C-alpha positions, 0 to 999 in steps of 0.5 A: 445596416450602414450608418446614416447622416445625423437628423434632428429630433423631429426627422429621426430615421425610424421605420414609420418615418421612412415607409410611405402609406400604402393600401397593401402591406409587405407580403400581400398578394395583389393584382397588377391593376391594384398595384398601379392604382396604389401609385396612381401610375401605369407601371410599365417600366421596371425601374421608377425613380422618385415615383413619389417624392418620398419613394421609388418603385422597382418591379422584379422577377427571379422566375426562370424566364426573367430578363434580369438577374435579380438575387436575394442574399443575407438570409432574405434581407438584402436584394441585389437588383440588376439595372435595365438594358438599353431599349431595342432599336436600329442602333441597338438591335441586341440590348443584351450585348450592350453595356447598360446605360448610365445616360441617354445619348442626349446626356440625361440620366437613365433610371440606372443613372438616377438610382446610381446617383442616389446610392452614391449620395447616400454612401457619401453621407450626403443624404439618407438612402432612397426608400424603394417599394419592391414588387415581385411578379409571381404569375401573370397579373399577380404580384407580391409586395416584398416591402420597403427597402433602402438603396445603400450601394450601386456598382457595375460589373461584367456579366461576361458580355457587357457591363451591367448595373447592380443595386443593393437594397436592404429591407426595412423591417422590425427584428421583433416578430412577436409583437401584435400586427396591424393592417398596415404594419404586418411584420415582414423581415425576410424575402421568400424565394420566387420559386417558393412563392409560385409553389405556394400560390399554385398549391393553395390555389390562390385562396386562404387556406383557413377560409377560402377567401381570395381577397387581401392574401398574404404569404404567411410563415406557418412557423414564424421566422423568430421561432425557427421557421424557414422562408426557403420551403413551401412546407412552411409557407401558406396563403392567409387572408388579412383577417387570419394573418392579423389574428395569428401574430407570431403565435404557433397554431 
């Protein structure tokens, strides 16, 4: 993780001080309506800078038909998120052939520009990194909360046809998976690949494998990551309701 500006004793950079309070926890499966209700907003855009004063929100997808090339790196702790295209219009009938915009025609920063500016200021130690809540679409109307990330870098690169923005986000999470978990602090320090999430969701039929509940579901590691379990195979991932997820902790059942 990068170094951050010094802060006073009452504003130290800690996991609890960075993460806004939400009604759902990292790894939880929620509906689109629940996601919108949590932020008191209609989340139509993929990039939502400063949706709250303390946090931004991005929506991602790594499904085969996803419009952008988001990817996971460094064993699931880093997300490389692609910026968004210019809107389709008479002037831009083919957005995928146009450089992703930093500003609007009137000179106002786009979402790309706002996120880039925040990342640049953090890199220059002018401020702390922006906290970003990341949601991933796994099925029609079904989303997984991937957790809170820090926006630490931004750049542009060629995709072979035009220039696109790339944003580096680093997962905020404890390195100790063995401590008991609370309802709002379920340990989640690896992002599970989209294909694995979808396979698990279909295999477990959208229900807790222990009690059949369809409410407050989480993607759970059968063998915890801290004990050698993998996030890369559906065989080690299952759906658990909040009750059974909390009771498990890092104990191997």
